PDBQT receptor file of N, H, CA, C and O in Angstrom, charges set to zero:
ATOM      1  N   MET A   1     -15.040  23.929  -3.748  1.00  0.00    +0.000 N 
ATOM      2  CA  MET A   1     -14.598  23.199  -2.596  1.00  0.00    +0.000 C 
ATOM      3  C   MET A   1     -14.596  21.740  -2.925  1.00  0.00    +0.000 C 
ATOM      4  O   MET A   1     -15.551  21.060  -3.299  1.00  0.00    +0.000 OA
ATOM      5  N   HIS A   2     -13.250  21.346  -2.702  1.00  0.00    +0.000 N 
ATOM      6  H   HIS A   2     -12.474  21.898  -2.398  1.00  0.00    +0.000 HD
ATOM      7  CA  HIS A   2     -13.119  19.706  -3.151  1.00  0.00    +0.000 C 
ATOM      8  C   HIS A   2     -13.358  19.019  -1.911  1.00  0.00    +0.000 C 
ATOM      9  O   HIS A   2     -13.090  19.594  -0.856  1.00  0.00    +0.000 OA
ATOM     10  N   TYR A   3     -13.867  17.762  -1.915  1.00  0.00    +0.000 N 
ATOM     11  H   TYR A   3     -14.084  17.294  -2.772  1.00  0.00    +0.000 HD
ATOM     12  CA  TYR A   3     -14.024  16.971  -0.764  1.00  0.00    +0.000 C 
ATOM     13  C   TYR A   3     -12.889  15.863  -0.811  1.00  0.00    +0.000 C 
ATOM     14  O   TYR A   3     -12.223  15.724  -1.837  1.00  0.00    +0.000 OA
ATOM     15  N   PRO A   4     -12.684  15.104   0.273  1.00  0.00    +0.000 N 
ATOM     16  CA  PRO A   4     -11.855  14.180   0.210  1.00  0.00    +0.000 C 
ATOM     17  C   PRO A   4     -12.340  12.889  -0.346  1.00  0.00    +0.000 C 
ATOM     18  O   PRO A   4     -13.487  12.492  -0.142  1.00  0.00    +0.000 OA
ATOM     19  N   HIS A   5     -11.390  12.181  -1.109  1.00  0.00    +0.000 N 
ATOM     20  H   HIS A   5     -10.458  12.504  -1.275  1.00  0.00    +0.000 HD
ATOM     21  CA  HIS A   5     -12.021  11.082  -1.828  1.00  0.00    +0.000 C 
ATOM     22  C   HIS A   5     -12.223   9.968  -0.836  1.00  0.00    +0.000 C 
ATOM     23  O   HIS A   5     -11.321   9.598  -0.086  1.00  0.00    +0.000 OA
ATOM     24  N   ARG A   6     -13.578   9.380  -0.854  1.00  0.00    +0.000 N 
ATOM     25  H   ARG A   6     -14.311   9.681  -1.463  1.00  0.00    +0.000 HD
ATOM     26  CA  ARG A   6     -14.125   8.513  -0.038  1.00  0.00    +0.000 C 
ATOM     27  C   ARG A   6     -14.070   7.115  -0.438  1.00  0.00    +0.000 C 
ATOM     28  O   ARG A   6     -15.078   6.614  -0.937  1.00  0.00    +0.000 OA
ATOM     29  N   LYS A   7     -12.931   6.373  -0.267  1.00  0.00    +0.000 N 
ATOM     30  H   LYS A   7     -12.113   6.781   0.139  1.00  0.00    +0.000 HD
ATOM     31  CA  LYS A   7     -12.937   4.988  -0.758  1.00  0.00    +0.000 C 
ATOM     32  C   LYS A   7     -13.309   3.944   0.245  1.00  0.00    +0.000 C 
ATOM     33  O   LYS A   7     -12.785   4.109   1.347  1.00  0.00    +0.000 OA
ATOM     34  N   SER A   8     -14.101   2.893   0.115  1.00  0.00    +0.000 N 
ATOM     35  H   SER A   8     -14.526   2.759  -0.780  1.00  0.00    +0.000 HD
ATOM     36  CA  SER A   8     -14.373   2.239   1.072  1.00  0.00    +0.000 C 
ATOM     37  C   SER A   8     -13.257   1.412   1.557  1.00  0.00    +0.000 C 
ATOM     38  O   SER A   8     -12.381   1.097   0.751  1.00  0.00    +0.000 OA
ATOM     39  N   ARG A   9     -13.181   0.990   2.895  1.00  0.00    +0.000 N 
ATOM     40  H   ARG A   9     -13.892   1.246   3.550  1.00  0.00    +0.000 HD
ATOM     41  CA  ARG A   9     -12.215   0.333   3.463  1.00  0.00    +0.000 C 
ATOM     42  C   ARG A   9     -11.688  -0.916   2.740  1.00  0.00    +0.000 C 
ATOM     43  O   ARG A   9     -10.509  -1.137   2.462  1.00  0.00    +0.000 OA
ATOM     44  N   ILE A  10     -12.724  -1.678   2.487  1.00  0.00    +0.000 N 
ATOM     45  H   ILE A  10     -13.681  -1.498   2.713  1.00  0.00    +0.000 HD
ATOM     46  CA  ILE A  10     -12.583  -2.910   1.864  1.00  0.00    +0.000 C 
ATOM     47  C   ILE A  10     -11.715  -2.645   0.279  1.00  0.00    +0.000 C 
ATOM     48  O   ILE A  10     -10.729  -3.292  -0.076  1.00  0.00    +0.000 OA
ATOM     49  N   LYS A  11     -12.224  -1.792  -0.330  1.00  0.00    +0.000 N 
ATOM     50  H   LYS A  11     -13.025  -1.266  -0.042  1.00  0.00    +0.000 HD
ATOM     51  CA  LYS A  11     -11.682  -1.420  -1.669  1.00  0.00    +0.000 C 
ATOM     52  C   LYS A  11     -10.180  -0.757  -1.624  1.00  0.00    +0.000 C 
ATOM     53  O   LYS A  11      -9.326  -0.931  -2.494  1.00  0.00    +0.000 OA
ATOM     54  N   ARG A  12     -10.025   0.054  -0.413  1.00  0.00    +0.000 N 
ATOM     55  H   ARG A  12     -10.719   0.195   0.293  1.00  0.00    +0.000 HD
ATOM     56  CA  ARG A  12      -8.779   0.393  -0.088  1.00  0.00    +0.000 C 
ATOM     57  C   ARG A  12      -7.821  -0.834   0.125  1.00  0.00    +0.000 C 
ATOM     58  O   ARG A  12      -6.820  -1.037  -0.561  1.00  0.00    +0.000 OA
ATOM     59  N   LYS A  13      -8.240  -1.604   1.133  1.00  0.00    +0.000 N 
ATOM     60  H   LYS A  13      -9.054  -1.439   1.690  1.00  0.00    +0.000 HD
ATOM     61  CA  LYS A  13      -7.349  -2.859   1.405  1.00  0.00    +0.000 C 
ATOM     62  C   LYS A  13      -7.149  -3.651   0.288  1.00  0.00    +0.000 C 
ATOM     63  O   LYS A  13      -6.056  -4.200   0.144  1.00  0.00    +0.000 OA
ATOM     64  N   ARG A  14      -7.980  -3.788  -0.475  1.00  0.00    +0.000 N 
ATOM     65  H   ARG A  14      -8.867  -3.343  -0.358  1.00  0.00    +0.000 HD
ATOM     66  CA  ARG A  14      -7.744  -4.696  -2.026  1.00  0.00    +0.000 C 
ATOM     67  C   ARG A  14      -6.923  -4.138  -2.796  1.00  0.00    +0.000 C 
ATOM     68  O   ARG A  14      -6.219  -4.826  -3.536  1.00  0.00    +0.000 OA
ATOM     69  N   SER A  15      -6.840  -2.711  -2.781  1.00  0.00    +0.000 N 
ATOM     70  H   SER A  15      -7.411  -2.153  -2.180  1.00  0.00    +0.000 HD
ATOM     71  CA  SER A  15      -5.920  -2.091  -3.882  1.00  0.00    +0.000 C 
ATOM     72  C   SER A  15      -4.679  -1.829  -3.453  1.00  0.00    +0.000 C 
ATOM     73  O   SER A  15      -3.770  -1.956  -4.273  1.00  0.00    +0.000 OA
ATOM     74  N   ILE A  16      -4.361  -1.405  -2.074  1.00  0.00    +0.000 N 
ATOM     75  H   ILE A  16      -5.100  -1.302  -1.408  1.00  0.00    +0.000 HD
ATOM     76  CA  ILE A  16      -3.070  -0.951  -1.492  1.00  0.00    +0.000 C 
ATOM     77  C   ILE A  16      -2.824  -1.766  -0.239  1.00  0.00    +0.000 C 
ATOM     78  O   ILE A  16      -1.996  -1.295   0.541  1.00  0.00    +0.000 OA
ATOM     79  N   GLY A  17      -3.416  -2.933   0.089  1.00  0.00    +0.000 N 
ATOM     80  H   GLY A  17      -4.088  -3.316  -0.545  1.00  0.00    +0.000 HD
ATOM     81  CA  GLY A  17      -3.282  -3.613   1.187  1.00  0.00    +0.000 C 
ATOM     82  C   GLY A  17      -1.784  -4.367   1.127  1.00  0.00    +0.000 C 
ATOM     83  O   GLY A  17      -1.044  -4.235   0.152  1.00  0.00    +0.000 OA
ATOM     84  N   PHE A  18      -1.515  -4.991   2.034  1.00  0.00    +0.000 N 
ATOM     85  H   PHE A  18      -2.116  -5.098   2.826  1.00  0.00    +0.000 HD
ATOM     86  CA  PHE A  18      -0.259  -5.958   2.048  1.00  0.00    +0.000 C 
ATOM     87  C   PHE A  18      -0.447  -6.993   1.153  1.00  0.00    +0.000 C 
ATOM     88  O   PHE A  18       0.472  -7.135   0.347  1.00  0.00    +0.000 OA
ATOM     89  N   ARG A  19      -1.528  -7.879   1.053  1.00  0.00    +0.000 N 
ATOM     90  H   ARG A  19      -2.274  -7.763   1.708  1.00  0.00    +0.000 HD
ATOM     91  CA  ARG A  19      -1.669  -8.691   0.225  1.00  0.00    +0.000 C 
ATOM     92  C   ARG A  19      -1.859  -8.370  -1.241  1.00  0.00    +0.000 C 
ATOM     93  O   ARG A  19      -1.613  -9.177  -2.138  1.00  0.00    +0.000 OA
ATOM     94  N   ALA A  20      -2.283  -7.223  -1.416  1.00  0.00    +0.000 N 
ATOM     95  H   ALA A  20      -2.483  -6.568  -0.688  1.00  0.00    +0.000 HD
ATOM     96  CA  ALA A  20      -2.192  -6.628  -2.782  1.00  0.00    +0.000 C 
ATOM     97  C   ALA A  20      -0.890  -6.303  -3.370  1.00  0.00    +0.000 C 
ATOM     98  O   ALA A  20      -0.556  -6.416  -4.550  1.00  0.00    +0.000 OA
ATOM     99  N   ARG A  21      -0.127  -5.836  -2.263  1.00  0.00    +0.000 N 
ATOM    100  H   ARG A  21      -0.398  -5.744  -1.305  1.00  0.00    +0.000 HD
ATOM    101  CA  ARG A  21       1.250  -5.444  -2.592  1.00  0.00    +0.000 C 
ATOM    102  C   ARG A  21       2.187  -6.844  -2.844  1.00  0.00    +0.000 C 
ATOM    103  O   ARG A  21       3.120  -6.885  -3.646  1.00  0.00    +0.000 OA
ATOM    104  N   MET A  22       1.783  -7.889  -2.063  1.00  0.00    +0.000 N 
ATOM    105  H   MET A  22       1.025  -7.855  -1.411  1.00  0.00    +0.000 HD
ATOM    106  CA  MET A  22       2.651  -9.080  -2.270  1.00  0.00    +0.000 C 
ATOM    107  C   MET A  22       2.228  -9.863  -3.482  1.00  0.00    +0.000 C 
ATOM    108  O   MET A  22       2.829 -10.906  -3.739  1.00  0.00    +0.000 OA
ATOM    109  N   ARG A  23       1.112  -9.392  -4.351  1.00  0.00    +0.000 N 
ATOM    110  H   ARG A  23       0.624  -8.545  -4.142  1.00  0.00    +0.000 HD
ATOM    111  CA  ARG A  23       0.651 -10.026  -5.383  1.00  0.00    +0.000 C 
ATOM    112  C   ARG A  23       1.628  -9.845  -6.603  1.00  0.00    +0.000 C 
ATOM    113  O   ARG A  23       1.852 -10.734  -7.425  1.00  0.00    +0.000 OA
ATOM    114  N   THR A  24       2.185  -8.578  -6.621  1.00  0.00    +0.000 N 
ATOM    115  H   THR A  24       2.003  -7.857  -5.953  1.00  0.00    +0.000 HD
ATOM    116  CA  THR A  24       3.064  -8.165  -7.714  1.00  0.00    +0.000 C 
ATOM    117  C   THR A  24       4.576  -8.194  -7.456  1.00  0.00    +0.000 C 
ATOM    118  O   THR A  24       5.040  -8.256  -6.318  1.00  0.00    +0.000 OA
ATOM    119  N   LYS A  25       5.301  -8.148  -8.541  1.00  0.00    +0.000 N 
ATOM    120  H   LYS A  25       4.924  -8.098  -9.466  1.00  0.00    +0.000 HD
ATOM    121  CA  LYS A  25       6.683  -7.938  -8.302  1.00  0.00    +0.000 C 
ATOM    122  C   LYS A  25       7.004  -6.567  -7.637  1.00  0.00    +0.000 C 
ATOM    123  O   LYS A  25       7.718  -6.434  -6.643  1.00  0.00    +0.000 OA
ATOM    124  N   ALA A  26       6.317  -5.458  -8.391  1.00  0.00    +0.000 N 
ATOM    125  H   ALA A  26       5.738  -5.566  -9.199  1.00  0.00    +0.000 HD
ATOM    126  CA  ALA A  26       6.704  -4.162  -7.971  1.00  0.00    +0.000 C 
ATOM    127  C   ALA A  26       6.424  -3.906  -6.436  1.00  0.00    +0.000 C 
ATOM    128  O   ALA A  26       7.204  -3.368  -5.651  1.00  0.00    +0.000 OA
ATOM    129  N   GLY A  27       5.099  -4.419  -6.144  1.00  0.00    +0.000 N 
ATOM    130  H   GLY A  27       4.465  -4.857  -6.782  1.00  0.00    +0.000 HD
ATOM    131  CA  GLY A  27       4.732  -4.343  -4.764  1.00  0.00    +0.000 C 
ATOM    132  C   GLY A  27       5.616  -5.068  -3.638  1.00  0.00    +0.000 C 
ATOM    133  O   GLY A  27       5.803  -4.681  -2.484  1.00  0.00    +0.000 OA
ATOM    134  N   ARG A  28       6.102  -6.199  -4.259  1.00  0.00    +0.000 N 
ATOM    135  H   ARG A  28       5.950  -6.513  -5.196  1.00  0.00    +0.000 HD
ATOM    136  CA  ARG A  28       6.933  -6.853  -3.398  1.00  0.00    +0.000 C 
ATOM    137  C   ARG A  28       8.348  -5.901  -2.856  1.00  0.00    +0.000 C 
ATOM    138  O   ARG A  28       8.903  -5.788  -1.763  1.00  0.00    +0.000 OA
ATOM    139  N   LYS A  29       8.584  -5.325  -4.174  1.00  0.00    +0.000 N 
ATOM    140  H   LYS A  29       8.134  -5.416  -5.062  1.00  0.00    +0.000 HD
ATOM    141  CA  LYS A  29       9.736  -4.265  -3.979  1.00  0.00    +0.000 C 
ATOM    142  C   LYS A  29       9.542  -3.156  -3.135  1.00  0.00    +0.000 C 
ATOM    143  O   LYS A  29      10.470  -2.593  -2.554  1.00  0.00    +0.000 OA
ATOM    144  N   ILE A  30       8.435  -2.849  -3.057  1.00  0.00    +0.000 N 
ATOM    145  H   ILE A  30       7.681  -3.306  -3.529  1.00  0.00    +0.000 HD
ATOM    146  CA  ILE A  30       7.902  -1.712  -2.203  1.00  0.00    +0.000 C 
ATOM    147  C   ILE A  30       8.160  -2.073  -0.739  1.00  0.00    +0.000 C 
ATOM    148  O   ILE A  30       8.638  -1.304   0.096  1.00  0.00    +0.000 OA
ATOM    149  N   ILE A  31       7.775  -3.367  -0.529  1.00  0.00    +0.000 N 
ATOM    150  H   ILE A  31       7.387  -3.991  -1.208  1.00  0.00    +0.000 HD
ATOM    151  CA  ILE A  31       7.511  -3.914   0.805  1.00  0.00    +0.000 C 
ATOM    152  C   ILE A  31       9.025  -3.977   1.397  1.00  0.00    +0.000 C 
ATOM    153  O   ILE A  31       9.460  -3.443   2.417  1.00  0.00    +0.000 OA
ATOM    154  N   SER A  32       9.714  -4.816   0.414  1.00  0.00    +0.000 N 
ATOM    155  H   SER A  32       9.360  -5.249  -0.415  1.00  0.00    +0.000 HD
ATOM    156  CA  SER A  32      11.237  -5.011   0.943  1.00  0.00    +0.000 C 
ATOM    157  C   SER A  32      11.940  -3.669   1.043  1.00  0.00    +0.000 C 
ATOM    158  O   SER A  32      12.871  -3.538   1.837  1.00  0.00    +0.000 OA
ATOM    159  N   ARG A  33      11.551  -2.702   0.299  1.00  0.00    +0.000 N 
ATOM    160  H   ARG A  33      10.795  -2.808  -0.346  1.00  0.00    +0.000 HD
ATOM    161  CA  ARG A  33      12.196  -1.234   0.503  1.00  0.00    +0.000 C 
ATOM    162  C   ARG A  33      11.912  -0.869   1.896  1.00  0.00    +0.000 C 
ATOM    163  O   ARG A  33      12.797  -0.647   2.722  1.00  0.00    +0.000 OA
ATOM    164  N   LYS A  34      10.608  -0.811   2.140  1.00  0.00    +0.000 N 
ATOM    165  H   LYS A  34       9.889  -0.992   1.469  1.00  0.00    +0.000 HD
ATOM    166  CA  LYS A  34      10.291  -0.435   3.546  1.00  0.00    +0.000 C 
ATOM    167  C   LYS A  34      10.840  -1.195   4.718  1.00  0.00    +0.000 C 
ATOM    168  O   LYS A  34      11.092  -0.597   5.764  1.00  0.00    +0.000 OA
ATOM    169  N   ARG A  35      11.071  -2.695   4.571  1.00  0.00    +0.000 N 
ATOM    170  H   ARG A  35      10.867  -3.181   3.722  1.00  0.00    +0.000 HD
ATOM    171  CA  ARG A  35      11.529  -3.475   5.510  1.00  0.00    +0.000 C 
ATOM    172  C   ARG A  35      13.095  -2.966   5.601  1.00  0.00    +0.000 C 
ATOM    173  O   ARG A  35      13.672  -2.947   6.689  1.00  0.00    +0.000 OA
ATOM    174  N   ARG A  36      13.714  -2.570   4.428  1.00  0.00    +0.000 N 
ATOM    175  H   ARG A  36      13.245  -2.586   3.545  1.00  0.00    +0.000 HD
ATOM    176  CA  ARG A  36      15.103  -2.303   4.588  1.00  0.00    +0.000 C 
ATOM    177  C   ARG A  36      15.350  -0.977   5.360  1.00  0.00    +0.000 C 
ATOM    178  O   ARG A  36      16.344  -0.832   6.071  1.00  0.00    +0.000 OA
ATOM    179  N   LEU A  37      14.414  -0.020   5.192  1.00  0.00    +0.000 N 
ATOM    180  H   LEU A  37      13.606  -0.138   4.614  1.00  0.00    +0.000 HD
ATOM    181  CA  LEU A  37      14.471   0.954   5.982  1.00  0.00    +0.000 C 
ATOM    182  C   LEU A  37      14.059   0.899   7.447  1.00  0.00    +0.000 C 
ATOM    183  O   LEU A  37      14.002   1.907   8.151  1.00  0.00    +0.000 OA
ATOM    184  N   GLY A  38      13.747  -0.451   7.910  1.00  0.00    +0.000 N 
ATOM    185  H   GLY A  38      13.794  -1.270   7.338  1.00  0.00    +0.000 HD
ATOM    186  CA  GLY A  38      13.542  -0.646   9.058  1.00  0.00    +0.000 C 
ATOM    187  C   GLY A  38      12.314  -0.374   9.790  1.00  0.00    +0.000 C 
ATOM    188  O   GLY A  38      12.196  -0.315  11.014  1.00  0.00    +0.000 OA
ATOM    189  N   ARG A  39      11.445  -0.221   8.938  1.00  0.00    +0.000 N 
ATOM    190  H   ARG A  39      11.541  -0.270   7.944  1.00  0.00    +0.000 HD
ATOM    191  CA  ARG A  39      10.089  -0.029   9.604  1.00  0.00    +0.000 C 
ATOM    192  C   ARG A  39       9.046  -1.206   9.571  1.00  0.00    +0.000 C 
ATOM    193  O   ARG A  39       9.021  -2.070   8.695  1.00  0.00    +0.000 OA
ATOM    194  N   LEU A  40       8.264  -1.130  10.549  1.00  0.00    +0.000 N 
ATOM    195  H   LEU A  40       8.285  -0.427  11.261  1.00  0.00    +0.000 HD
ATOM    196  CA  LEU A  40       7.298  -2.206  10.653  1.00  0.00    +0.000 C 
ATOM    197  C   LEU A  40       6.420  -2.013   9.250  1.00  0.00    +0.000 C 
ATOM    198  O   LEU A  40       6.221  -0.921   8.717  1.00  0.00    +0.000 OA
ATOM    199  N   VAL A  41       6.007  -3.106   8.833  1.00  0.00    +0.000 N 
ATOM    200  H   VAL A  41       6.169  -3.993   9.265  1.00  0.00    +0.000 HD
ATOM    201  CA  VAL A  41       5.482  -2.989   7.176  1.00  0.00    +0.000 C 
ATOM    202  C   VAL A  41       4.070  -2.473   7.353  1.00  0.00    +0.000 C 
ATOM    203  O   VAL A  41       3.174  -3.081   7.938  1.00  0.00    +0.000 OA
ATOM    204  N   ASN A  42       3.954  -1.054   6.670  1.00  0.00    +0.000 N 
ATOM    205  H   ASN A  42       4.682  -0.560   6.194  1.00  0.00    +0.000 HD
ATOM    206  CA  ASN A  42       2.657  -0.453   6.626  1.00  0.00    +0.000 C 
ATOM    207  C   ASN A  42       2.720  -0.193   5.266  1.00  0.00    +0.000 C 
ATOM    208  O   ASN A  42       3.629   0.453   4.746  1.00  0.00    +0.000 OA
ATOM    209  N   VAL A  43       1.658  -0.741   4.600  1.00  0.00    +0.000 N 
ATOM    210  H   VAL A  43       0.919  -1.266   5.022  1.00  0.00    +0.000 HD
ATOM    211  CA  VAL A  43       1.772  -0.308   3.072  1.00  0.00    +0.000 C 
ATOM    212  C   VAL A  43       0.632   0.640   2.638  1.00  0.00    +0.000 C 
ATOM    213  O   VAL A  43       0.250   0.647   1.467  1.00  0.00    +0.000 OA
ATOM    214  N   ALA A  44       0.182   1.302   3.418  1.00  0.00    +0.000 N 
ATOM    215  H   ALA A  44       0.492   1.297   4.368  1.00  0.00    +0.000 HD
ATOM    216  CA  ALA A  44      -0.957   2.085   3.139  1.00  0.00    +0.000 C 
ATOM    217  C   ALA A  44      -0.599   3.069   2.174  1.00  0.00    +0.000 C 
ATOM    218  O   ALA A  44      -1.415   3.367   1.302  1.00  0.00    +0.000 OA
ATOM    219  N   ASP A  45       0.709   3.700   2.231  1.00  0.00    +0.000 N 
ATOM    220  H   ASP A  45       1.372   3.458   2.939  1.00  0.00    +0.000 HD
ATOM    221  CA  ASP A  45       1.021   4.782   1.288  1.00  0.00    +0.000 C 
ATOM    222  C   ASP A  45       1.184   4.408  -0.028  1.00  0.00    +0.000 C 
ATOM    223  O   ASP A  45       1.843   3.379  -0.180  1.00  0.00    +0.000 OA
ATOM    224  N   LYS A  46       0.755   4.975  -1.070  1.00  0.00    +0.000 N 
ATOM    225  H   LYS A  46       0.220   5.811  -0.947  1.00  0.00    +0.000 HD
ATOM    226  CA  LYS A  46       1.092   4.725  -2.570  1.00  0.00    +0.000 C 
ATOM    227  C   LYS A  46       2.285   4.824  -2.991  1.00  0.00    +0.000 C 
ATOM    228  O   LYS A  46       3.025   5.683  -2.510  1.00  0.00    +0.000 OA
ATOM    229  N   PRO A  47       2.754   3.890  -4.061  1.00  0.00    +0.000 N 
ATOM    230  CA  PRO A  47       4.078   3.993  -4.496  1.00  0.00    +0.000 C 
ATOM    231  C   PRO A  47       4.070   5.203  -5.604  1.00  0.00    +0.000 C 
ATOM    232  O   PRO A  47       3.000   5.712  -5.939  1.00  0.00    +0.000 OA
ATOM    233  N   MET A  48       5.134   5.571  -6.072  1.00  0.00    +0.000 N 
ATOM    234  H   MET A  48       6.003   5.157  -5.800  1.00  0.00    +0.000 HD
ATOM    235  CA  MET A  48       5.082   6.664  -7.254  1.00  0.00    +0.000 C 
ATOM    236  C   MET A  48       4.614   7.591  -7.004  1.00  0.00    +0.000 C 
ATOM    237  O   MET A  48       4.529   8.486  -7.844  1.00  0.00    +0.000 OA
TER     238      MET A  48
């Protein structure tokens, strides 16, 4: 039986939070793509 990966909230925010996304060119691209779709920017889901 596999258990869900438990990442601390801080580590999660640091790796896939809004500011982490804004740090890289690819991350900014993800956010702009989500904005283009017309959603309120929630960047919790992973790219690729």
